[in-house]
DRENPATOR-184855 format. One record per atom (N, C-alpha, C, CB): residue in one letter; x, y, z. Coordinates in steps of 0.2 Angstrom, whole numbers, plus 5000, padded with zeros to 4 digits. Each point is the difference from the previous one (the first is absolute). Glycine has a CB too. Layout:
BEGIN
AXYZ;...
//
This chain:
BEGIN
M447743595064;M500250065005;M500649995007;M498650044996;K501650015002;K500749995004;K499950055003;K500849954993;K499350035016;K499950045004;K500550025001;K499349965002;N500750145000;N500550065005;N499949995003;N500250064998;L500349955011;L499849985005;L500150085002;L500149845002;F499950234993;F499750045006;F499650035003;F500649994998;V499350065007;V499649995006;V499650054998;V500649955008;V498850004990;V499450054998;V499850045003;V499749944995;G500450085015;G499750055003;G500250054997;G500049965009;L500650064990;L500450064998;L499450044994;L501549935001;L498250024998;L499250064993;L499750005006;L499749964986;A500050025018;A499450025006;A499650084997;A500949945013;M499750094989;M499750074998;M499850034994;M500650015008;S499449944989;S499350024995;S499149994998;S501249994996;L498949965011;L499649985002;L499350045002;L501049945000;G498550064999;G499550045005;G499649955006;G499750094988;F500449875010;F499649985007;F500249985006;F499449974993;V501450065009;V500549975004;V500650025000;V499449934999;S500950045006;S500750055002;S500549975003;S499450095002;C500949874994;C500349965005;C500750045007;C499649894988;D500250185010;D500350025007;D499749995005;D500650064996;N498749945004;N499650005004;N499949915002;N499750124996;E500649875008;E499749934998;E499249965004;E501549994996;N498250105012;N499349985001;N499550054994;N500349975013;E500250064981;E499450014996;E500049964996;E500050095002;E500449864996;E500349934991;E499249975007;E502249964992;K497650035015;K499549955002;K499450025000;K500749945006;Q499250144992;Q499250015000;Q499849994994;Q500050095007;V500449864987;V499749974996;V499649915004;V501150094990;P498449915007;P499749945004;P500249954994;P498850065007;E501249914996;E500349934996;E499449954997;E501049995009;G499050014984;G499549964997;G500050074996;G499249905009;T500950154988;T499850064997;T500150024996;T499950015005;E499949964989;E500149984992;E500250044998;E499449944999;E500150134999;E500150054996;E500650055001;E498849994999;V501750045000;V500750015000;V499650064997;V501049894999;T499250165002;T500050064993;T501350015002;T497950115002;I502249914994;I500649994999;I500250044995;I500049915003;D500750145001;D500650074994;D500549984998;D499950095005;E500249874988;E500449984997;E500450045002;E499549964991;H501050075014;H500550054998;H499850084998;H500549894995;N498950115004;N499550074998;N500850034993;N499150045017;I500949914980;I500549994994;I499550054995;I500649865001;E499650184995;E499350014994;E500650054992;E498450025013;V501649954983;V500049994993;V500050064996;V499649905002;N500750154998;N499950084997;N500750004996;N499350075011;S500750044986;S500349984998;S500650045000;S499249934996;Q500950085011;Q500949985004;Q500349955003;Q499850075003;N499949874993;N500449925002;N499749964996;N500350015013;V499450044981;V499449964994;V500849934997;V498950154992;S501649905001;S500749995002;S500749955003;S499250085001;T500849925004;T500549955002;T499449945006;T501250115000;W498349914998;W499249955002;W500049954996;W499250095002;T501049934992;T499949974995;T500549944998;T499350104999;Q501249964999;Q500549964999;Q500449975003;Q499850044995;Y499949955011;Y500149955008;Y499649914998;Y499950145011;A499449894984;A499849965000;A500049984993;A499650035011;V500849984984;V500649974994;V500249975001;V500350054997;A500349945010;A500750014999;A499749915002;A500850155004;V498649855000;V499849925005;V499849964996;V499650045010;A499950014985;A499549944995;A500849994995;A498250075000;N502349944998;N500249984998;N500649955001;N499450104997;L500749905008;L500449955004;L499449945000;L500950115009;L498649904996;L499649934998;L499749964993;L499950055010;A500150024981;A500149944999;A500449954998;A499450055000;K501450025004;K500649964997;K500049925001;K500850115003;D499049905006;D499949975003;D499949914997;D499650135007;A499649904990;A499449944998;A500549974992;A498550075006;S501649954990;S500449994995;S500549985004;S499550074991;D501249945012;D500449945003;D499849925005;D500750135001;L498649905003;L499749935001;L499649964994;L500050045011;N500049984985;N499549964994;N500849954995;N498650144998;E501949935001;E500449974994;E500449965004;E500250104992;A499849905016;A500549945003;A499249965001;A501450075008;W498349904990;W499749965001;W499549964994;W500250065011;S499949974984;S500049994993;S500649994995;S499050065003;E501749995000;E500250014996;E500949954997;E499050125005;S501049925001;S500949985003;S499850025007;S501150024990;Y499449965017;Y500050015005;Y500950005000;Y498649965005;K501650094996;K501050005004;K500249974996;K500049985011;G499750034983;G500649984994;G499849954994;G501050025009;G498749934999;G499749925000;G499549994992;G499950015016;E499849964984;E499349994999;E499450035006;E500549874993;S498850135004;S499750025002;S499849975007;S500050034990;Y499550005014;Y500149975006;Y499349944999;Y500750135008;A499049904987;A499549944999;A500149955000;A499650044996;E500949934998;E500349984998;E500449965006;E499950084989;T500549945015;T500349965004;T499650005006;T501050034995;F498450005006;F499249965008;F499949934994;F498950145009;K501149874982;K499449934998;K500649965002;K499050034989;S501849975007;S500449945003;S500349985005;S500150004992;F499650025016;F500049985002;F500950035005;F498849924992;G501350145004;G500750015002;G500150065005;G500349974988;G500450055014;G499950035005;G500149985007;G499450054991;E499949965015;E500149985007;E499749994995;E500350035012;F499049924985;F499549975000;F500549924995;F498750135001;K501049815003;K500649944997;K499349944997;K501450025010;S498150024990;S499549945001;S499250024995;S500649985016;A499250024982;A499150014998;A499850025005;A499849914994;S500250055012;S499450015007;S500750045004;S498849875001;A501550164997;A500550045005;A499550084994;A501949905006;C498150084989;C499650084995;C499449995005;C500350004984;V499549945017;V499250044999;V499950015011;V499349904984;Q501150075019;Q500050015005;Q499850085003;Q500649904998;Q500250124995;Q500050105003;Q499350024995;Q501650045002;I498049944994;I499550024999;I499850015006;I499949974990;V499749985017;V499549995004;V500350035005;V499349904996;D501450135004;D500450015003;D499850105000;D500949864996;G499150164999;G499750044998;G499350045001;G500749944994;C498850005003;C499550015004;C500049995006;C499549994993;I500950005013;I500049995007;I500450075000;I500049875002;D500350154998;D500250065004;D499650074997;D501249945002;I498550064992;I499650054997;I499450015007;I500349964985;A499449975013;A499250025004;A500149995007;A499249954991;S501650025011;S500450045009;S499950065000;S501049945003;E499350094992;E500150095002;E499650024999;E500750024999;V498549994996;V499550025000;V499650015010;V500249944985;G499749995016;G499649995006;G500550045006;G499249874995;T501350115006;T500650035007;T500350044998;T500349935005;S499750124987;S500450075002;S499750034998;S500949995001;K498850014991;K499550044995;K499750035006;K499849924988;I499650035014;I499249985004;I500450035005;I499349874995;G501050095011;G500149995005;G500550045004;G499649904996;E500550125001;E500550045004;E499650105000;E501349894995;P498550134999;P499550035003;P499549985007;P500250044988;R499549905010;R499550035007;R500149955004;R498950054996;D501949905008;D500150035005;D500450055001;D499849915002;L500450154995;L500250025004;L499450065003;L501249954997;W498250054997;W499250045001;W499849965007;W499550034985;N500649915015;N499649955006;N500650045007;N499549834992;A501250205008;A500150005002;A500250105005;A500049854993;G499350195002;G499950045000;G500850054998;G498849965008;R501550034986;R500450024999;R499650014992;R501049965011;Y498650124991;Y499650004993;Y500250034996;Y499250005005;T501350054996;T500450024993;T500449964998;T499950105002;E500749855001;E500649994996;E499149904996;E502250065013;A497549944991;A499749964995;A499850024995;A499749955007;V500050114991;V499850044996;V500649984996;V499350095006;Y501349944993;Y500650024996;Y500349934998;Y500150125006;A499649824997;A500549935001;A499549964993;A500349985017;V499150064981;V499749974994;V500250014994;V499250005006;E501149944988;E500050014997;E499550044993;E500649935009;S499950114986;S499550044997;S499350035003;S500549924990;W499950125013;W499550055006;W499750064995;W500849985013;Y499750044982;Y500250064997;Y499449984994;Y501650045004;S498149934994;S499849984994;S499449985001;S500949974995;W499049995013;W499349985002;W500049914996;W499350175002;H501249834995;H500149924996;H500449945004;H500250064989;S499449945018;S500349965002;S499749894999;S500350165009;I498949884993;I499649944998;I500349954995;I499050075003;D501049974990;D500249974995;D500849974999;D499050064996;D501350005008;D500949954997;D499749955006;D501450094997;Y498449885008;Y500249975004;Y499449904996;Y500350165012;S499249894983;S499549944997;S500549994997;S498850034999;N501850024998;N500249974994;N500649935000;N499650134996;N500649905012;N500549985003;N499749894999;N500550165011;I498949864992;I499549914999;I499949984994;I499350015010;Q500650034986;Q500150004993;Q500649964998;Q499550104999;S501249935002;S500349964997;S500249945004;S500250104994;I499649865011;I500049965002;I499549924994;I500250115014;R499349944986;R499449984996;R500549964993;R498950125003;N501349934993;N500450004994;N500649945000;N499750135000;A500449855007;A500449975001;A500249965000;A499850045002;F499749945000;F499549935001;F499849954993;F499550085011;N500149984987;N499749974994;N500250024995;N499249975005;G501750074992;G500249994997;G499850044994;G500249935007;T499450114996;T499550074994;T500150065003;T499049944995;R500850124999;R499750045006;R499350025000;R501150054999;N498649924997;N499150014997;N499649945005;N500250024985;N500149975021;N499549975006;N499849934997;N499550125005;T500849864988;T500049954997;T500549955005;T499750074987;E500149845012;E501050004999;E500149934994;E500450055015;A500349964984;A500449984997;A499749914998;A501050105008;Q499249894990;Q500249914999;Q500750005004;Q499549974985;H500950075015;H500449975003;H500250035005;H500349954992;S499350055013;S500350055006;S499949975007;S499750114994;L500649935011;L499749975006;L499449965002;L500650085002;A498850004996;A499449975001;A499849945001;A500050084997;A500249924993;A499549944996;A500449925003;A499550094986;F501149935017;F500749935003;F499649975004;F501350075001;T498449995004;T500050005005;T499349965003;T500850114998;K498649934994;K499449974999;K499949915000;K499850114993;A500749875001;A499949954998;A500349955008;A500150054984;Q500549955017;Q500249985008;Q499649995005;Q500850064997;N499149995007;N499550015004;N499850075002;N500349915002;P499050084995;P499350044997;P500050045009;P499249894987;T500750065016;T499850045006;T500550075004;T499449875003;L501450104997;L500650044995;L499550064997;L501049884996;Y498950125000;Y499950044995;Y499550045003;Y500449934991;G499050055010;G499550065003;G500050045006;G499549934993;D500950055010;D500150005007;D500550094997;D500049825007;V500750164990;V500250064995;V499850054999;V500349934996;K499350044999;K499750044996;K499250045005;K500749904987;G499350075016;G499150045003;G500450045006;G498749884998;R501950135003;R500650045005;R500050064996;R500849895004;I499750084991;I500450074996;I499150014996;I501949974997;D497650055002;D499550025001;D499850045004;D500049934996;A499950055012;A499850025005;A500450075003;A499649875001;A500950095000;A500550074999;A500050044996;A500549965002;Y499350054992;Y499950054994;Y499350025002;Y500849954992;N498850025008;N499350055004;N500150025003;N499449964999;A500850045008;A499950005007;A500650094999;A499849825005;I500650204989;I500550005001;I499650094998;I501049864998;K498550094993;K499650074999;K499450025004;K500449984991;S499549985015;S499650005001;S500250065009;S499549874990;M500650145007;M500550095010;M499650054996;M502050005004;A498050045002;A499550054999;A500750064995;A498949965014;A500850074985;A500750034994;A499650085003;A500249904984;P500650135015;P500449994997;P500849985009;P499350104984;F500749835015;F500549985008;F500150055002;F500749924998;R499950145003;R500250045002;R499550055005;R500749974989;S498450025010;S499950035003;S499449935002;S500650154995;H499449815007;H499849945000;H500349945005;H499850064990;I500749945014;I500849975003;I499449975002;I501550055003;G498149985003;G499449965006;G499649964999;G500150065006;N499949944986;N499349974999;N499849925001;N500050104993;A499749875007;A500149935002;A500249964993;A499250015010;S500550004984;S500249984993;S501049984999;S498850104996;V501649945007;V500750005003;V500249965003;V499950085001;L499649895003;L500149915002;L499949994999;L500149975004;A499550024993;A499649944995;A500649984992;A498550075004;A501849994995;A500549994995;A500949965002;A499150124995;Q500749905010;Q500849995002;Q499949945002;Q500350115005;E499049864996;E499749935005;E500049944991;E498950075013;A500949974982;A500149964997;A500750024995;A498849975002;C501850044997;C500550014998;C500449955005;C499750114994;A500349885015;A500049935005;A499849964995;A499650055011;S499949944987;S499849934998;S500349974994;S498950025004;L501350054993;L500149974992;L501050005003;L498750094988;V501449945015;V500749965000;V500149925006;V500650164997;E498949855007;E500149945001;E500049944996;E499750055008;V499949964986;V499849934996;V500549994997;V499050014998;L501350085001;L500749944992;L500549995005;L500050084985;E500049975019;E500949975004;E499849935001;E500550115009;R499149874999;R499749935000;R500149954994;R499150065006;D500349964991;D499649944996;D500549994991;D498350055007;L501650014991;L500249984993;L500750015001;L499150024993;T501450005010;T500750005002;T499849904999;T500550155012;A499649824991;A499849935004;A500149984991;A498950005015;F500250004983;F500149974994;F500450024993;F499049995006;V501350074997;V500550014994;V500649965000;V499750104999;S500449905007;S500749955001;S499949925000;S500650085007;S498749904994;S499949915000;S499850004993;S499549965013;N500650084979;N500050004997;N500550034992;N499249965011;A501550044996;A500250034996;A500649964995;A499650095008;S500549844989;S500249984996;S499549994992;S500649965012;N498850074990;N499450004995;N499950074995;N499449925010;D500850034983;D500550044994;D499650065001;D500449904989;E499150105010;E499350065000;E500150065004;E499149905001;M501650095006;M500150065001;M500450054994;M500149945012;G500450034982;G500150034998;G499750074997;G500549905003;N498950044994;N499550034996;N499850085003;N499749884998;I500250105009;I499750075003;I500350025002;I499449985002;V501550044996;V500450065001;V500050034995;V500649975007;E499550014984;E499749994996;E499450064998;E500449885003;T499050084999;T499550055000;T500350085005;T498849874998;Y501150105010;Y500150075003;Y500450054995;Y499849945012;V500550034983;V500550075001;V500150014993;V500849985012;N498750004982;N499850024996;N499550054999;N500449925001;Q498850045003;Q499650055001;Q499850025007;Q499749974990;V500850035016;V499950035001;V500550075002;V499349915000;V501050075005;V500950064999;V500350054994;V500549905007;L499450064988;L500150034995;L499750054997;L500449935000;P498750104999;P499750024997;P499850045007;P499849924988;T500350075018;T499850035004;T500850074998;T499149885010;Y501550084991;Y500350065003;Y500450044991;Y500349935017;S499050074980;S500149994991;S499650055000;S500049894996;D499550135008;D499450035005;D500650065001;D498949875008;L501150124999;L500350055002;L500350075000;L500049915000;E500550044991;E500750044998;E499350074994;E501549855001;T498050094999;T499650074993;T499650045004;T499849934990;K500250055017;K499350035004;K500550045001;K499049925005;T501750094998;T500350055005;T500350074994;T500549885010;D499550084980;D500350034998;D499650045001;D500549954994;E498750045005;E499150084995;E500250015007;E498549964990;L501850025016;L500150075006;L500450045001;L499649955006;R501050024994;R500550044996;R499750054996;R500749915001;A499250114995;A499750014991;A499750065006;A499649864988;A499950145015;A499350025002;A500450055004;A498949904999;V501450065006;V500550075004;V500450054996;V500249925010;V500250074985;V500250024996;V499350064997;V500949895000;A498850104997;A499450035001;A499950065002;A499849905000;L500350075008;L499550055003;L500950085000;L498749885011;R501650064991;R500650085001;R500250034995;R500649955009;N499250034986;N499950034990;N499450075002;N500049854990;Q499450115012;Q499450045002;Q499650015006;Q500249984992;P500150045013;P499750015008;P499249995003;P501050074999;N498849905000;N499150025000;N499849945005;N499750054986;S499549955015;S500049965004;S499449944998;S500650105007;S499549954986;S499649904995;S500849974999;S498650054987;N502149985010;N500549975000;N500149965006;N500250074994;F499949955013;F499749945006;F499649965001;F500250065003;K499349934996;K499349954997;K500549964996;K498750084998;A501649944997;A500049974995;A500649915003;A499850164991;A500549905011;A500749965006;A499649975004;A501050085002;A498949925002;A499649985004;A499649954997;A500150095007;N499649904988;N499649944998;N500749955001;N498950064991;L502049975000;L500149965002;L500149955005;L500150054992;W500350005011;W500349975009;W499649935003;W500150145004;I499149884996;I499849925001;I499849924996;I499750095007;E500549954987;E500049954994;E500749974998;E499150074995;A501449955009;A500749975000;A499949975006;A500750094993;R498949945012;R500249975006;R499749925000;R500050135005;E499449874989;E499849925001;E500449945000;E499250044994;P501349974999;P500849954997;P500449995009;P500550084984;W499649985020;W500449965002;W499749975007;W500850074993;E498649975007;E499949995008;E499549934997;E500150165009;T499749804983;T500049925001;T500649974998;T498949994999;S501750045002;S500849974999;S500349975008;S500350124989;E499349895015;E500450005007;E499849935003;E499950145003;A499849784995;A500049975002;A500949974993;A498350015009;F502050034988;F500649984998;F500450045001;F499649944995;L500750095012;L500450015004;L500850024999;L499149945006;F501250004990;F500549964997;F500550004996;F499349985001;G501250014998;G500550014997;G499950094995;G500249825000;P499950194996;P500350074998;P499650065005;P500349944985;V499350045017;V500050085004;V500249985006;V498950074995;A501149875007;A500150035012;A500750024995;A499549885017;D500950044979;D500650044999;D500450044998;D499849965000;L499850104996;L500250054997;L499750065004;L500349944989;G499550055016;G499450055003;G499450024997;G500950055004;L498949944993;L499850014994;L499350035007;L500649904985;D498950045018;D499450035006;D500450055004;D499449885001;P501250145002;P499850065004;P499850044996;P500650005007;N499950014986;N499950034996;N499450044997;N500749935001;M498950045000;M499349994994;M499550035008;M500249844989;D499750135016;D499649985006;D500349995008;D499449954989;S501250115011;S500349995007;S499050065004;S502150004997;W497949975006;W499650065009;W500149985005;W499150024997;P500649985008;P499650074999;P500250084997;P499649945011;L500150094986;L500750054995;L500250065007;L499450004983;D501250065017;D500150005002;D499850104996;D500549845007;V499050204995;V499950064998;V500650055001;V498849965002;D501550045006;D500350065001;D500849974997;D499250065011;A500949894985;A500550004995;A500250044994;A499849925005;I499350064993;I499750014994;I500350074998;I498949925001;E500950115003;E499650075000;E501050035001;E498150005009;G502349934995;G500950034999;G500449994995;G500149975010;V499650034986;V499949964994;V499850054994;V499649905008;M499850134993;M499850054996;M500450075001;M498949935001;K501250085003;K500450055004;K500850004997;K499150005011;S501349934992;S500750034994;S500250024995;S500049955004;G499350054994;G500550024990;G500149954998;G500850095001;K499649855001;K500249964998;K499749914999;K500750105004;I498649904994;I499549934998;I500349964998;I499250054997;E501249964998;E500249954994;E500749965006;E499650094984;D500649935015;D500849985010;D499649935003;D500350185008;L499449874997;L499449965005;L499549955001;L500150095002;I499849894991;I499649965000;I500549974996;I498850045002;K501849944996;K500049924995;K500749995005;K499550024982;W500549915017;W500849985002;W500349944995;W499750025014;E500949964987;E500749974994;E500149955003;E500650094996;G499449865001;G500649965004;G499449925002;G500950135007;E499649814995;E499649945003;E499350065007;E501649874999;Y498350075000;Y499249995003;Y500249985007;Y499349974989;D500950085020;D499749925003;D499750065007;D501049864996;E498450105005;E499550025005;E500150005006;E499349984994;E501550045008;E500150025006;E500650074999;E499849855005;N499950164987;N500450065000;N499250055003;N501349984988;K499250065017;K499550055002;K500050114994;K500349905018;D500150104981;D499950014994;D499850024994;D500249975006;I499549954992;I499649974994;I499450015003;I500549914995;E499550065008;E499250015005;E499850074997;E500249955014;A500150084993;A499850115001;A499750014990;A501650065012;V498949924983;V499850014993;V499449985000;V501049994996;Q498849945005;Q499349964999;Q499550025002;Q500449935000;N500050125008;N499550025002;N499550054998;N500749955007;V499450074987;V499850124997;V500049954992;V501250155009;R498649794988;R499749984991;R499549975003;R500949994990;G499049985005;G499549944999;G499250024999;G500949935006;F498650024996;F499350014997;F499850075004;F499749864998;H500550085010;H499850075005;H500350075000;H499949925006;T500550074993;T500350115000;T499950044993;T501149975007;L498749984987;L499550014996;L499049995005;L501349954991;E498750045011;E499349995001;E499850065003;E500049875002;F500550135003;F500050095005;F500050054995;F500949975010;L499450024987;L499950094994;L499749994994;L500950065002;L498649884996;L499249994995;L499550035007;L500349854990;F499750115014;F499549995004;F499850025006;F500149944995;K499250105009;K500050015006;K499450015002;K501050024999;N498949955007;N499449975001;N499449944998;N500450105003;G500149894991;G499649944996;G499850034995;G499749945009;K500750124988;K499750034994;K500749994996;K499150095004;A500949944990;A500550034994;A500050075005;A499549944984;R501250065016;R500350105005;R499750054993;R501849975010;V497950104993;V499850044993;V500750075002;V498149974999;Y501650064997;Y500750044999;Y499650035001;Y501049984993;E499450095012;E499950064999;E500550065000;E499249955004;A500450094990;A500350065001;A499950045004;A500149994992;I500750065010;I499850055003;I500250084999;I500049915005;T499650114993;T500350085000;T500450025004;T499150024996;P501450014999;P500650005004;P499850115005;P501249874987;A498950145019;A499750075002;A500350064998;A499749955009;N500250084990;N500250074999;N500550035003;N499050014997;
//
């Protein structure tokens, strides 16, 4: 998830339980309140706006599918006119000069996403809530329009499990970091496995939906489990990899990781985003509640391979700006409304040239496309949007 820096307080007018314009009114909401009623900008899809609404959805879905295709191609076929990134990584090329450096990158990716889930995805809304900034807390929750946050976060932990196991089905590959750790240091192996499972289970046990239960004690338990996982990965597994840097098995671990985890995950991402694109096109061609539901269901299916890829957000996904293209958060609904009103949807959600993460023009474009823009267009209050036909007044 690439976080953007727009001011979430600007969206506070849409919340029914608090006004950011009145500090005293905000403090009337008691700390620890867990049931929150939210009005998501109170925008409905109807016959007056459905054409623009679905055109925007198709434009976003097209770009999302293209980004997934570009990412899969970069890893599996060719990257920047050369060999695939998979071959470069497996041969310890580019910035990686050894098998152990590649394995350490695998571990670093796991550390990064475990830390992000605990301190950012879960922690930031929790911190805002505890500070009495209830409005901002809710808007900081990723995937709250679809109420899909807990699945997103648990899939992030699944991405760590997959990277460690060298598989995507919860078994352990023969040549995997898990199998190698188990053979060399069974205690560390058990500790890592146990903390992965503990983080996954703690997130799954959070009161749902997360956006309605930010103050619940289960949220703190999930944060603590993620912090514990970061600790063992950062302190112990990193030292273990370093101490075994010369072992020939390191190369086999990299090979398995790429072939059995990374490549099939990105292949699934391309397939599912293309299916999502087709569903959104069908929605544009025949706008109705049934087609909204079909597209929303495909959105959920396409999220899984993306979220289970977040333990390996390096290489093309970072260098080409594909992470913020596909997954910028928080969402700037005001800007999305501006795009729809402009009549220039295609022009306003594309950028060209070399990616520069410091380029504010590129960032502004990325903030109005991707999974979460499509989420807003397809979901409301945790359900697929309902199409409302309006009969013109005589």
